[in-house]
C-alpha positions as CSV (number, residue, x, y, z in Angstrom):
1,M,-39.9,-49.0,219.7
2,S,-42.0,-45.8,220.6
3,L,-38.9,-44.6,222.5
4,T,-36.8,-44.5,219.3
5,I,-39.5,-42.6,217.4
6,S,-39.8,-40.0,220.1
7,K,-36.0,-39.5,220.1
8,R,-36.2,-38.9,216.4
9,L,-39.1,-36.4,216.8
10,R,-37.5,-34.3,219.6
11,P,-35.5,-32.1,217.2
12,L,-38.6,-31.6,215.0
13,I,-40.7,-30.7,218.0
14,W,-38.2,-28.2,219.4
15,A,-37.7,-26.7,215.9
16,T,-41.4,-26.3,215.5
17,A,-41.8,-24.8,218.9
18,A,-38.9,-22.3,218.1
19,V,-40.5,-21.3,214.8
20,L,-43.9,-20.8,216.4
21,T,-42.4,-18.7,219.2
22,V,-40.7,-16.4,216.6
23,V,-43.9,-16.2,214.5
24,V,-46.1,-15.3,217.6
25,G,-43.5,-12.7,218.8
26,V,-43.3,-11.0,215.3
27,G,-47.1,-11.1,215.1
28,L,-47.5,-9.4,218.5
29,W,-44.9,-6.8,217.6
30,A,-46.5,-6.0,214.3
31,F,-50.2,-6.0,215.2
32,Q,-50.0,-5.1,218.9
33,P,-53.5,-6.4,219.6
34,W,-53.5,-5.0,223.1
35,R,-53.9,-1.5,221.6
36,V,-57.5,-2.3,221.0
37,F,-58.0,-2.0,224.7
38,T,-55.8,1.1,225.2
39,S,-56.3,4.8,224.7
40,S,-54.6,8.0,225.8
41,T,-56.0,11.5,226.4
42,V,-54.3,14.8,225.8
43,N,-55.7,18.2,226.5
44,E,-53.4,21.0,225.1
45,E,-54.6,24.6,225.0
46,L,-54.6,26.6,221.9
47,P,-51.3,28.5,221.9
48,A,-51.7,32.2,222.9
49,A,-49.6,35.0,221.6
50,A,-46.8,36.1,223.8
51,P,-47.5,39.7,224.9
52,A,-45.1,42.4,223.7
53,A,-42.9,43.8,226.4
54,P,-44.0,47.4,227.4
55,G,-42.1,50.0,225.6
56,D,-40.4,47.8,223.1
57,G,-42.1,49.4,220.2
58,A,-43.2,46.0,218.9
59,G,-46.9,46.9,219.1
60,P,-48.7,48.3,216.0
61,G,-50.3,51.2,217.9
62,E,-48.6,54.6,218.3
63,D,-47.8,54.0,222.0
64,G,-46.4,50.5,221.4
65,A,-49.5,48.9,222.9
66,E,-50.4,45.5,221.5
67,D,-53.3,45.3,219.2
68,T,-55.5,42.5,220.7
69,A,-57.3,41.9,217.5
70,D,-54.0,40.8,215.8
71,A,-52.9,38.7,218.9
72,E,-55.8,36.3,218.5
73,P,-55.2,33.0,216.6
74,R,-57.1,32.9,213.3
75,V,-58.9,29.7,212.0
76,L,-57.9,29.3,208.3
77,S,-59.9,26.1,207.7
78,E,-61.6,23.4,209.6
79,G,-63.4,20.1,208.9
80,E,-65.0,17.2,210.7
81,F,-63.3,13.8,210.8
82,V,-64.6,11.0,208.6
83,S,-64.0,7.5,209.8
84,Q,-62.0,5.2,207.6
85,E,-60.2,2.1,208.8
86,H,-61.2,2.9,212.4
87,E,-64.0,4.9,214.0
88,T,-62.7,8.5,214.3
89,T,-64.6,11.7,215.3
90,G,-63.6,15.2,216.0
91,T,-62.6,18.4,214.3
92,A,-59.3,19.4,212.5
93,K,-58.4,23.0,212.2
94,I,-55.6,24.9,210.5
95,V,-54.8,27.9,212.7
96,E,-52.6,30.9,212.0
97,L,-51.0,32.2,215.3
98,A,-50.3,35.9,215.9
99,D,-46.6,35.4,215.1
100,G,-47.6,34.0,211.6
101,S,-46.8,30.4,212.4
102,R,-49.4,27.8,211.7
103,I,-50.6,24.7,213.5
104,V,-53.0,21.9,213.0
105,R,-55.3,21.6,215.9
106,L,-57.3,18.5,216.6
107,E,-60.3,19.1,218.9
108,D,-62.6,16.6,220.6
109,L,-60.7,13.8,218.9
110,A,-61.9,10.3,219.6
111,S,-60.1,7.4,217.7
112,S,-58.7,4.0,218.2
113,D,-55.2,3.4,219.4
114,G,-52.8,1.7,217.0
115,P,-49.1,1.2,216.2
116,D,-47.1,4.0,214.7
117,L,-49.9,6.6,214.4
118,K,-48.9,9.9,212.7
119,V,-50.7,13.2,211.8
120,W,-50.3,14.3,208.2
121,L,-51.5,17.2,206.0
122,T,-52.2,15.7,202.6
123,D,-53.3,16.7,199.0
124,Q,-55.7,13.8,198.9
125,E,-59.4,14.3,199.4
126,A,-60.7,13.3,202.8
127,G,-62.7,10.1,203.0
128,G,-62.8,7.3,200.5
129,D,-60.0,4.7,200.1
130,W,-58.2,4.5,203.4
131,F,-54.8,3.5,201.8
132,K,-54.4,6.4,199.3
133,Y,-52.8,9.1,201.4
134,D,-49.2,8.2,200.9
135,N,-49.6,8.2,197.1
136,G,-49.6,12.0,196.8
137,D,-47.9,14.9,198.6
138,Y,-48.1,15.2,202.4
139,V,-46.5,17.1,205.3
140,P,-45.7,14.9,208.3
141,L,-46.6,16.7,211.5
142,G,-45.4,14.2,214.1
143,A,-46.7,11.2,216.2
144,L,-50.4,11.3,217.3
145,K,-50.2,12.8,220.9
146,G,-53.3,11.1,222.1
147,T,-56.3,9.1,220.8
148,H,-58.7,11.4,222.7
149,G,-58.8,15.2,223.4
150,N,-57.3,18.3,222.0
151,A,-53.7,18.6,220.6
152,N,-51.7,21.0,218.5
153,Y,-49.2,20.1,215.7
154,E,-46.8,22.7,214.3
155,I,-46.7,23.0,210.6
156,P,-43.1,23.4,209.6
157,A,-42.3,27.0,208.6
158,G,-41.2,26.2,205.0
159,A,-44.0,23.8,204.3
160,D,-46.2,24.6,201.2
161,I,-49.7,23.7,202.3
162,D,-51.6,25.6,199.6
163,D,-52.5,22.4,197.8
164,M,-53.2,20.3,201.0
165,T,-56.8,19.4,201.3
166,S,-57.1,17.0,204.4
167,V,-55.7,16.2,207.8
168,V,-55.2,12.5,208.2
169,I,-54.4,10.1,211.2
170,W,-52.1,7.7,209.4
171,C,-50.8,4.3,210.6
172,E,-47.3,4.1,209.0
173,R,-46.8,0.5,209.9
174,F,-49.8,-0.7,207.9
175,S,-50.2,2.3,205.5
176,V,-53.9,2.9,206.4
177,A,-55.8,6.0,207.5
178,F,-57.7,5.8,210.7
179,G,-59.7,8.9,209.8
180,S,-59.4,12.1,207.8
181,A,-60.9,15.6,207.8
182,P,-61.3,18.1,204.9
183,V,-59.3,21.3,205.4
184,E,-59.1,23.0,202.1
185,L,-57.4,26.4,202.2
């Protein structure tokens, strides 16, 4: 009699195993738990101004020489990261380069790894609720280049950043901030 019961249970056992395999696979894809044990380091230099070619008349001086004071990048704003959903430390800076372009520079960053991490400029105040940053205006700057170190993120030329008040490391998959830094202009 036990032989007939097990024959009836086989399809149920196989169906249960198949469903569990799919659930575990989707869970691993979504949460990527191994990222708790991974990190990446990046160490980009602050972009320097390209020197003007001699005699091209591009320099502001009478003889066409480049004015070194104008060639230096200028920090417009900076702030320290505040931890939110994950421990995050470091400094975020908004820097204007000699050519007038602007970047966000993350220095001495230390954060956790996670799925789908992005760097945003937002109009939300740094700190507080870790899920609020996609409720207002934001400028996406790209994928987080590394969980540790120094990295530069170009601010798009047409972006209006006058009302932006924070830089956020944002997990798009789960809509949470790992950390944020105040950078009011």
